[in-house]
N, C-alpha and C positions, 0 to 999 in steps of 0.2 A: 326428773324430769321436765312433769310438764307441769310440776311448777315455775320453772328456768321462764317457760315458754309461756304463760300466763304474765304473765311480769312482764313481757319482752315486746313489746310494737311491732308491728308486722317487717314492716320499713329493716328493723336487727335482726330479726327474726330467719326476715332473707336473701341480709347478709350475708351474718351463721349457713344457712343454706347452698351459697353460693363458693363458699371460701372453704366447705367440707368436699365439693361436688367439684364445680371446677377441672381440678389436679386432677382427677384423675375422669372426669370426659376425653383433658385437652391428650394424652395420654392413650385413651382408646380409638381415637385421631390419631393418633401414630403412628400409632395397627393398624387400624382399619389400613389406611394409603401405603404401610405396608405391603401391602398383600397387591399383586402387582395383577393376578393373571385375570379374577374370575373371582369379584364383592363379592362378596355373601345379600343372604336377606335380611334386609334391616326389619323385621320380624322376630323372627330369629336369633339377631342381633340382642336386641330388643329382651325378649324374653330369659337372655343368659345373665343380661344384665340384673334386670331384674330375682331374678331364684338366686344367683348369684348373691343377690343383699339379703332375701332373704336364707337363707344358712346362714344369716346371721344368728341366729335364731336355737336352733336346735349347737347351736356353735360355741353359743353362751351355756346354754344346759346344760351341754354335758363338759364346758370348764371349771362353771360350780360345782357340778358335783369330780371335779376331777381334783380339785383345788384340797374339796372337804376329802375327798381319802388324801392324797399328801399329806393332807397335814397331819392327818391322824399315824402314819406308814413313817413319816421322816421323824417328828413327834420321837416315836417305840425306837427310833433307831441312832437320834441326837445327832443326828443328822445336821452340820453348816447353814451358814449363808448361803453358804455362795452353790455347796451342794442343791440345796431346795432352790436357787434362780434355773440354775440351768435343769436342774426335772418340770419345774414349773415351764421352761420355755420350748423346752420338748417335747411336755401333752399339749401343748398349746397351739405348736407346729402340726404336728400326728395329729389334733382333734376340728380346727381349721382348713387345713390344704383336705382332710377328711370330708369335709365337708361342702369344700369349693367342687372336688371332682368328685362326688356323687349328686351335684348339680348339675355340672358340667358333661358326666360320661349321660346322664338320664336326657336331658336333653338334642345334647348333636350328634350322638354316637350315631345312630336310627335315619337322622337327619338322611337327607338325595342331594343337598349343598355342600353332605363334607364330601367332596371328592376332589380334593385337595391337601397336601402333606401340609403346609400352608395353612393353610384351611383351622390345625385344629391348634395352635398359635394364636390366632383372633381369639377360636369359642372358648380360652383357659384362659387367658386375660380382662375380657365384658367381664364371663364370672369373676373373675378376682376379682377386679373393678367397681363392677359391683357390690361385694363383699365389702371392699374398705374402703367406698364410698359410704356407704350407710355408718359403719365403725366409727366413720370419719368426722359424719356427724352430734349420733352416738357423742366423742369425742368434746367436740368443739361446743356440741352443748352446755355440758359435764362442766369443762374448767376453762370455758373460752372461748377470745380469739390468737389469747396467747401463743395457742397451742400450734393455729390453722396454720403461720406457714413452717414448723415447722416439721410439722406432718406432708403438709403439700408439701415439701425435701425431700424426706428421709423417709416414713412410712409408704407411701401411695405408689413410690416408683419403685420402692419395696415387694409389692402389690404383688406388684407389673412383671416383675424380677423373676420372682416363683412363680405366675403361671405359665413368662414365659418359656421356667424349662421343663413344666412338665407336661404344659403347648406341642412341641416342639418334640416327646418321645410317646405323645398321646398320638399326631398327625404319625408318626410312621408305624403304632401300634395299630392302626386302619389301613395300610399299608400295606403292614406283612395281612394282614385277615387277608386284603380283596385279595396281593398280590405274590406273597411267596406260603397259600394254603392256608397260613394261618400260625405261620411253624415264627416267634417273636414276637407274635401280639401280648399275648402278656407281661414274658418278661419292661416291653417297651409299656405297657400301662404302669406295670411293675416299678419304675427303673424316675419315672417324673412323679411320680407319686413319691419315692423318697430321697429326689432330688431336691423337689418344693418343698419337705418337712426336713430340711438338713436347711438348705440355704434361711426356714424359716427360723428355725433352734438357733442357728451362731444368731442370728441377726437377735432376736428374741434376747438368747443368754446371754451377752457380748455388751447388752446394758443392762437388764434384770441386774445384772454378778454385780455392777456400781461400783469400779474397784479403780483408780486410774492407770490399772496393766489394760484391766477386756474395752475401757472407752475407748483406746490409743487402738485394739486391736480391732477396734466396731468398727471406728473412721478408718482404718487400711483394710476392716472387710466389702465394707460399704460401700468403699472407692469400684473396690479392685469387678467385684460383685457391676455395677453397673456397667464402666466399662463392657467386660466378661457380657452380660444378658446386650449390649446396643451392634456387640459385635454380633453374639448369636443369629440375633433377628433379621441383622443385615444377612449373614451365610442360609438362613433359613428360609428365606424371600429369596435368594436367591437362586438354590435348587429346588425352591418348591417345582413337587411334580406327577404328575396324575396320579389321581390313585383307581376310577373307575376304571 
């Protein structure tokens, strides 16, 4: 990537960065506007976005280690290409969503600003789209502007979708801690994480298998997920509840 940057003009570099980051910023603004009761402080949102981006670093390290183990194990059991793709997609989902979740909880759980359930959605989206923005920068600099539109339409909204469901349960978990004597807190935290992992694994897996059937399933899944996530956002915004 550094060699590519050295060959590019400043204008071209800025265009690549904007193509990578703008889709994430647009979606963050959209979700931010959905927070109708009380807007979240800018410094907290910036930290969430920044640490979401930085969480790509441990995710990449863990994914490299995971792929090394997968190759050794799957080779020993003579697993087919489809099985390998599904395992790889599942591990990517587990690792990336864990890194996002760690950043999310570290920065926001004890924040005094976390006082409404929909705040959990906003926080999760900012972390996830920070992750997606930096990941997108790396992809576009590596593969060129030809992938920018595809990733803007598919990958960036998908990261938002995973995080919306994580955030809904995250907000419920905080509500349970403050209003329900902690009952249901751990279940909601786990459910949010597992929902994000499942959606992520299906999204990646149907592409990685790379058959006519899996690609068809991918497009049906992506359309349904997109419809459902905007409905979920609308309902979560309307049903926003105070926590403290």
